[in-house]
FIBAMAR-84596 format. One line per field, with one value per residue: residue number from 1; residue in one letter; x, y, z of N, C-alpha, C in turn. Coordinates in nm, 3 decimals, padded with zeros to 5 digits. Atoms other than C-alpha are relative to their C-alpha. Example, Ala and Ser with C-alpha at 12.3 -4.5 7.8 and 13.67 -1.06 7.14 Angstrom:
BEGIN
num = [1 2] .
residuo = [a s] .
n_u = [00.089 -00.082] .
n_v = [-00.119 -00.119] .
n_w = [00.000 -00.006] .
ca_u = [01.230 01.367] .
ca_v = [-00.450 -00.106] .
ca_w = [00.780 00.714] .
c_u = [00.090 -00.077] .
c_v = [00.120 00.109] .
c_w = [00.000 00.073] .
***
This chain:
BEGIN
num = [1 2 3 4 5 6 7 8 9 10 11 12 13 14 15 16 17 18 19 20 21 22 23 24 25 26 27 28 29 30 31 32 33 34 35 36 37 38 39 40 41 42 43 44 45 46 47 48 49 50 51 52 53 54 55 56 57 58 59 60 61 62 63 64 65 66 67 68 69 70 71 72 73 74 75 76 77 78 79 80 81 82 83 84 85 86 87 88 89 90 91 92 93 94 95 96 97 98 99 100 101 102 103 104 105 106 107 108 109 110 111 112 113 114 115 116 117 118 119 120 121 122 123 124 125 126 127 128 129 130 131 132 133 134 135 136 137 138 139 140 141] .
residuo = [x x x x x x x x x x x x x x x x x x x x x x x x x x x x x x x x x x x x x x x x x x x x x x x x x x x x x x x x x x x x x x x x x x x x x x x x x x x x x x x x x x x x x x x x x x x x x x x x x x x x x x x x x x x x x x x x x x x x x x x x x x x x x x x x x x x x x x x x x x x x x] .
n_u = [00.035 00.124 00.182 00.104 00.104 00.085 -00.006 00.089 00.227 00.039 -00.051 00.147 00.133 -00.060 00.129 00.173 00.023 00.012 00.073 00.160 00.073 -00.071 00.154 00.007 -00.130 00.049 -00.037 -00.155 00.018 -00.095 00.119 -00.098 00.095 -00.120 00.046 -00.121 00.043 -00.050 -00.022 00.056 00.048 00.079 -00.047 00.077 00.034 00.051 00.007 -00.071 00.070 -00.088 00.050 -00.074 -00.099 00.006 -00.036 -00.078 00.003 -00.089 00.042 00.119 -00.027 -00.116 00.106 00.080 -00.095 -00.054 00.179 00.018 -00.060 -00.100 -00.096 -00.164 00.003 -00.097 00.065 00.116 -00.014 00.047 00.000 00.062 00.022 00.020 -00.016 -00.082 -00.213 -00.009 -00.117 -00.015 -00.038 -00.084 00.053 00.023 -00.048 00.049 00.022 -00.151 00.013 00.063 -00.069 -00.114 00.115 00.066 -00.078 00.027 -00.129 00.053 -00.070 00.073 -00.023 -00.053 -00.122 -00.134 -00.025 -00.095 00.017 00.198 00.081 00.112 -00.079 00.085 -00.137 00.042 -00.011 -00.148 -00.097 00.072 00.018 -00.141 -00.045 00.136 -00.021 00.108 -00.024 -00.060 00.071 -00.030 -00.099 00.068 00.083 -00.097 -00.119] .
n_v = [-00.091 00.039 -00.077 -00.053 00.010 -00.018 00.080 00.130 -00.039 -00.030 00.163 00.030 -00.066 00.076 00.128 -00.074 -00.008 00.128 00.100 -00.027 -00.008 00.133 00.052 00.002 00.111 00.101 00.137 00.003 -00.057 -00.115 -00.169 -00.111 -00.141 -00.058 -00.201 -00.040 -00.128 -00.143 -00.044 -00.106 00.068 00.126 00.172 00.067 00.085 00.038 00.184 00.044 -00.003 00.201 00.034 -00.004 -00.154 -00.037 -00.127 00.023 -00.073 -00.146 -00.022 -00.049 -00.094 -00.088 -00.026 -00.102 -00.140 -00.092 -00.094 -00.102 -00.169 00.048 00.006 00.022 00.155 00.026 00.120 00.060 00.149 00.086 00.094 00.116 00.120 00.141 00.141 -00.011 -00.063 -00.090 -00.008 -00.168 -00.035 -00.086 -00.019 00.015 -00.119 -00.085 -00.071 -00.107 -00.134 -00.139 -00.162 -00.033 -00.119 -00.100 -00.125 00.069 00.060 00.047 00.093 00.124 00.110 00.131 00.168 00.008 00.141 00.130 -00.025 00.046 -00.099 -00.094 -00.106 -00.105 -00.056 -00.105 -00.013 00.009 00.177 00.121 -00.030 -00.044 -00.007 -00.041 -00.038 -00.219 -00.072 -00.124 -00.079 00.028 -00.048 -00.189 -00.043 00.069 -00.087] .
n_w = [-00.151 -00.157 00.011 -00.152 -00.071 00.050 00.104 -00.012 00.022 00.137 00.030 -00.064 00.015 00.142 -00.036 00.011 00.078 00.047 -00.035 00.009 00.099 00.080 00.068 00.122 00.073 -00.104 00.077 -00.083 -00.180 -00.039 00.066 -00.040 -00.038 00.030 -00.087 00.047 -00.098 00.086 -00.124 -00.106 -00.064 00.075 00.047 00.104 00.074 00.135 00.009 00.146 00.082 00.065 00.107 00.149 -00.030 -00.113 -00.079 -00.091 -00.140 -00.018 00.085 00.018 -00.125 00.020 00.085 -00.031 -00.048 00.093 00.024 -00.132 -00.031 -00.036 00.123 -00.123 -00.014 -00.059 00.002 00.079 00.022 00.045 -00.053 00.031 -00.114 00.027 -00.098 -00.118 00.046 00.092 00.060 00.124 00.101 00.039 00.086 00.140 00.072 -00.002 -00.090 -00.066 00.123 00.016 -00.131 00.102 00.128 -00.066 -00.113 -00.174 -00.087 -00.082 -00.020 00.007 -00.085 00.029 -00.068 00.068 00.051 -00.071 -00.114 -00.071 -00.081 00.040 -00.064 00.079 00.066 00.097 00.149 00.122 -00.077 00.073 00.153 00.051 00.098 00.070 00.156 -00.003 00.129 00.041 -00.128 -00.119 -00.050 00.036 -00.158 -00.112 00.020] .
ca_u = [01.695 01.525 01.136 00.943 00.685 00.480 00.595 00.474 00.107 00.165 00.261 -00.037 -00.322 -00.137 -00.282 -00.601 -00.629 -00.532 -00.683 -01.028 -01.030 -00.841 -01.219 -01.147 -00.891 -01.111 -00.907 -00.556 -00.656 -00.448 -00.477 -00.173 -00.279 -00.049 -00.076 00.142 00.151 00.195 00.353 00.067 -00.040 -00.258 -00.289 -00.392 -00.477 -00.465 -00.509 -00.379 -00.583 -00.509 -00.633 -00.474 -00.305 -00.271 -00.240 -00.020 -00.136 00.166 00.007 -00.313 -00.273 -00.012 -00.324 -00.542 -00.304 -00.233 -00.650 -00.653 -00.442 -00.156 00.212 00.474 00.438 00.657 00.585 00.488 00.442 00.295 00.195 00.072 -00.151 -00.209 -00.330 -00.368 00.019 00.125 00.428 00.561 00.682 00.961 00.810 00.814 01.037 00.747 00.655 01.012 00.991 00.714 00.864 01.116 00.881 00.705 01.037 00.890 01.133 00.947 01.073 00.973 00.938 01.098 01.214 01.596 01.600 01.933 01.935 01.528 01.440 01.180 01.391 01.299 01.519 01.473 01.361 01.697 01.856 01.563 01.637 02.036 02.069 01.710 01.654 01.582 01.543 01.640 01.338 01.406 01.747 01.653 01.461 01.733 01.976] .
ca_v = [01.438 01.246 01.259 01.450 01.380 01.553 01.363 01.064 01.214 01.314 00.916 00.832 01.047 00.893 00.571 00.698 00.766 00.472 00.230 00.446 00.420 00.024 -00.050 00.091 -00.185 -00.468 -00.707 -00.633 -00.492 -00.196 00.153 00.401 00.705 01.023 01.408 01.664 01.976 02.354 02.583 02.772 02.464 02.282 01.922 01.797 01.487 01.210 00.836 00.671 00.647 00.276 00.298 00.243 00.611 00.564 00.860 00.869 00.972 01.212 01.371 01.413 01.582 01.813 01.849 01.958 02.167 02.362 02.412 02.567 02.829 02.678 02.679 02.657 02.301 02.178 01.828 01.531 01.164 00.834 00.578 00.183 00.002 -00.346 -00.649 -00.411 -00.265 00.051 00.138 00.461 00.496 00.591 00.806 00.728 00.843 01.014 01.214 01.311 01.473 01.677 01.796 01.880 02.055 02.268 02.384 02.184 02.236 02.040 01.779 01.385 01.124 00.788 00.436 00.453 00.036 -00.052 00.168 00.011 00.336 00.633 00.947 01.317 01.432 01.730 01.710 01.741 01.422 01.219 01.339 01.502 01.504 01.646 01.652 02.105 02.218 02.557 02.736 02.608 02.662 03.065 03.041 02.866 03.143] .
ca_w = [02.013 02.288 02.282 02.545 02.740 02.485 02.138 02.363 02.392 02.021 01.943 02.168 01.980 01.611 01.756 01.823 01.518 01.362 01.589 01.573 01.186 01.131 01.018 00.692 00.595 00.805 00.520 00.666 01.004 01.012 00.963 01.006 01.143 01.171 01.405 01.286 01.597 01.429 01.654 01.742 01.915 01.715 01.640 01.271 01.187 00.941 00.844 00.508 00.223 00.061 -00.299 -00.661 -00.562 -00.193 00.043 00.328 00.670 00.716 00.392 00.464 00.836 00.699 00.407 00.652 00.863 00.525 00.496 00.823 00.716 00.919 00.760 01.109 01.157 01.448 01.481 01.287 01.345 01.188 01.351 01.270 01.456 01.426 01.655 01.951 01.900 01.803 01.619 01.473 01.204 00.938 00.655 00.293 00.019 -00.085 00.221 00.294 -00.070 -00.003 00.363 00.114 -00.158 00.089 00.308 00.615 00.894 01.114 01.382 01.290 01.553 01.392 01.522 01.515 01.418 01.524 01.856 01.955 02.055 01.930 01.878 01.704 01.392 01.183 00.827 00.678 00.869 00.660 00.307 00.302 -00.006 -00.190 -00.579 -00.603 -00.913 -01.092 -00.876 -00.601 -00.575 -00.665 -00.356 -00.112 -00.251] .
c_u = [-00.067 -00.113 00.005 -00.119 -00.188 -00.038 -00.068 -00.095 00.008 -00.034 -00.136 -00.090 00.022 -00.088 -00.117 -00.071 -00.037 -00.152 -00.214 -00.059 00.050 -00.143 00.003 00.040 -00.064 00.122 00.120 00.012 00.123 -00.012 00.172 -00.040 00.144 -00.085 00.129 -00.043 00.081 00.021 -00.123 -00.058 -00.104 00.019 -00.113 -00.006 00.032 -00.014 00.015 -00.196 00.039 -00.107 00.087 00.110 -00.013 00.063 00.092 -00.054 00.021 -00.055 -00.085 -00.060 00.098 -00.140 -00.080 00.049 -00.034 -00.136 -00.015 00.084 00.171 00.166 00.118 -00.025 00.143 00.035 -00.074 00.032 -00.091 00.052 -00.080 -00.063 -00.086 -00.044 -00.007 00.134 -00.017 00.143 00.004 00.101 00.113 -00.074 00.078 00.094 -00.086 -00.013 00.142 00.016 -00.098 00.052 00.060 -00.113 -00.020 00.089 -00.020 00.109 -00.020 00.100 -00.059 00.060 -00.012 00.061 00.170 00.023 00.140 00.013 -00.134 00.013 -00.085 00.115 -00.074 00.147 -00.087 00.039 00.059 00.098 -00.043 00.028 00.130 -00.008 -00.133 00.026 -00.017 00.025 00.029 -00.061 00.055 00.136 00.037 -00.009 00.055 00.108 00.105] .
c_v = [-00.164 00.049 00.059 -00.079 00.057 -00.025 -00.143 00.018 -00.001 -00.171 -00.044 00.028 -00.012 -00.153 00.011 -00.020 -00.150 -00.162 00.022 00.004 -00.153 -00.061 00.024 -00.123 -00.131 -00.161 -00.042 00.046 00.038 00.095 00.045 00.175 00.142 00.140 00.075 00.137 00.121 00.090 00.078 -00.078 -00.136 -00.135 00.014 -00.179 -00.109 -00.104 -00.014 -00.022 -00.102 00.005 -00.023 00.098 00.004 00.133 -00.020 00.130 00.133 00.136 00.059 00.093 00.102 00.169 00.088 00.093 00.139 00.022 00.054 00.081 -00.032 -00.003 -00.013 -00.096 -00.047 -00.131 -00.088 -00.158 -00.111 -00.134 -00.159 -00.050 -00.088 -00.096 00.057 00.070 00.076 00.003 00.088 -00.109 00.110 00.122 -00.025 00.061 00.113 00.099 00.090 00.107 00.074 00.046 00.083 00.141 00.145 00.070 -00.005 00.029 -00.054 -00.106 -00.128 -00.084 -00.125 -00.125 -00.007 -00.121 -00.055 00.071 -00.046 00.083 00.103 00.120 00.075 00.070 00.099 -00.027 00.035 -00.100 -00.044 -00.009 00.134 00.085 00.050 00.058 00.166 00.037 00.167 00.097 -00.010 00.054 00.143 -00.004 00.021 00.090 -00.116] .
c_w = [00.048 -00.004 00.106 00.034 -00.149 -00.160 00.067 -00.010 -00.187 -00.084 -00.022 -00.112 -00.140 -00.019 00.030 -00.122 -00.070 00.062 -00.043 -00.192 -00.079 -00.023 -00.098 -00.088 00.075 -00.093 -00.003 00.129 00.039 -00.062 00.058 00.042 00.027 00.114 -00.048 00.111 -00.072 00.117 00.032 00.114 -00.030 -00.049 -00.143 -00.003 -00.090 -00.009 -00.169 -00.084 -00.089 -00.098 -00.094 00.016 00.107 00.031 00.115 00.089 00.023 -00.130 00.054 00.152 -00.065 -00.121 00.119 00.111 -00.098 -00.026 00.063 00.015 00.113 -00.072 00.093 00.074 00.058 00.006 -00.078 00.023 -00.061 00.090 -00.014 00.051 -00.049 00.128 00.127 00.006 -00.135 00.019 -00.087 -00.126 -00.099 -00.093 -00.125 -00.079 -00.056 00.112 00.040 -00.158 00.003 00.135 -00.100 -00.063 00.085 00.155 00.105 00.073 00.126 00.084 -00.038 00.099 -00.117 00.094 -00.017 00.049 00.123 00.173 00.127 00.059 -00.068 00.034 -00.081 -00.103 -00.076 -00.159 -00.078 00.028 -00.084 -00.098 -00.021 -00.132 -00.121 -00.129 00.081 -00.135 -00.010 00.070 00.107 00.121 00.045 00.157 00.089 -00.045 00.023] .
***
């Protein structure tokens, strides 16, 4: 899918989140920020927490949305801010697993490296053959 003006605004907001928090990792001089927009219109922000058991910015943003009672999420994006430049990132494998685990059906803004542009895709297109245990199989029918 093509991105919209609203998607561009989400990218810019995620960039501001990352830029505001780049001081957390002064030795690396970059930070990842994420925003998730709920269908209610509310925006939730996240920043990566790099430790020996790091947490991705997307996970923090989703956790914030869940903590506020949101369950119906619309769009998520993560960006890396480094040296004044904002780059949209594709979710890591663990984030993709979490999207599937919580049966999130939102759109994900990602870079299309081959076409050299930013696009929006459905979660199911990021992880078309996910692991599903017996309990999940029963739920999905």
